[in-house]
C-alpha positions as CSV (number, residue, x, y, z in Angstrom):
1,M,0.9,13.9,-11.2
2,N,0.2,9.9,-9.4
3,K,-0.1,10.2,-5.5
4,Q,2.5,8.1,-3.9
5,Q,0.9,5.2,-1.9
6,D,1.1,5.3,1.8
7,V,3.1,2.3,3.3
8,W,3.1,1.2,7.0
9,L,5.5,-1.0,8.4
10,V,4.8,-3.6,11.0
11,I,8.4,-3.9,12.9
12,E,9.7,-6.5,14.7
13,K,12.1,-5.5,17.6
14,Y,13.8,-8.5,19.5
15,G,16.9,-8.2,21.6
16,S,17.4,-7.7,25.3
17,D,19.1,-4.8,26.9
18,K,22.3,-5.2,25.6
19,Y,21.5,-5.6,21.9
20,Q,18.2,-5.3,19.7
21,T,17.6,-6.3,16.1
22,F,14.7,-4.8,14.0
23,S,13.2,-6.1,10.8
24,V,10.1,-5.6,8.8
25,A,7.4,-8.2,9.4
26,K,4.7,-6.5,7.6
27,K,4.1,-4.0,5.0
28,A,0.5,-2.3,4.7
29,F,-1.3,0.2,2.4
30,S,-3.5,1.8,5.2
31,L,-3.1,2.3,8.8
32,Q,-6.0,0.0,9.2
33,D,-4.4,-3.0,7.8
34,A,-1.3,-2.6,9.4
35,I,-2.9,-2.3,13.2
36,G,-4.5,-5.5,12.0
37,F,-1.2,-7.1,11.1
38,K,0.6,-5.8,14.6
39,V,-2.5,-7.4,16.9
40,A,-2.5,-10.8,14.9
41,L,1.7,-10.8,15.4
42,E,1.3,-10.0,19.6
43,K,-1.2,-12.2,19.8
44,L,1.1,-14.9,18.6
45,N,4.1,-13.7,20.2
46,D,5.2,-16.2,22.9
47,R,8.3,-14.3,23.5
48,D,9.5,-11.9,26.2
49,N,12.3,-10.2,24.4
50,Q,9.9,-9.6,20.6
51,S,7.8,-6.7,20.3
52,Y,6.3,-4.6,17.3
53,F,5.5,-1.6,16.5
54,I,4.3,0.2,13.4
55,A,6.3,2.8,11.3
56,T,5.9,5.5,8.3
57,E,6.9,8.3,6.5
58,I,5.9,11.4,8.8
59,E,4.2,12.8,6.0
60,S,2.2,9.6,6.1
61,G,1.5,9.9,9.7
62,L,0.4,13.1,9.8
63,N,-2.2,13.3,6.7
64,E,-3.9,10.2,9.0
65,V,-3.7,12.6,12.3
66,I,-5.2,14.9,10.1
67,K,-7.9,13.2,8.7
68,L,-8.8,11.4,11.9
69,H,-8.8,14.8,13.6
70,N,-10.8,16.2,10.6
71,K,-13.7,13.3,11.0
72,S,-13.8,13.9,14.5
73,V,-14.4,17.8,14.4
74,E,-17.0,16.9,11.3
75,D,-19.0,14.4,13.3
76,G,-18.8,16.2,16.7
77,S,-16.9,13.4,18.7
78,Y,-13.7,15.9,19.1
79,Y,-16.1,17.9,21.3
80,E,-17.4,15.3,23.8
81,T,-16.2,15.4,27.4
82,K,-14.7,12.0,28.6
């Protein structure tokens, strides 16, 4: 059985209070790549009514959170006080 590859979408939101449109600006196969795309698009953005956010299937998102949590427990950073 093949594991399905996670897909992370950078969504472009355009509009005002009265209307909004959404479109896929970039597709990535890791959260790190999606964050990189989002940051780059935000730096190039010169419109007040345009923004970006990252979306994925809930299972992919939860798996990433679990992986990062387990890593922080393993390396001890989870227990550090701020």
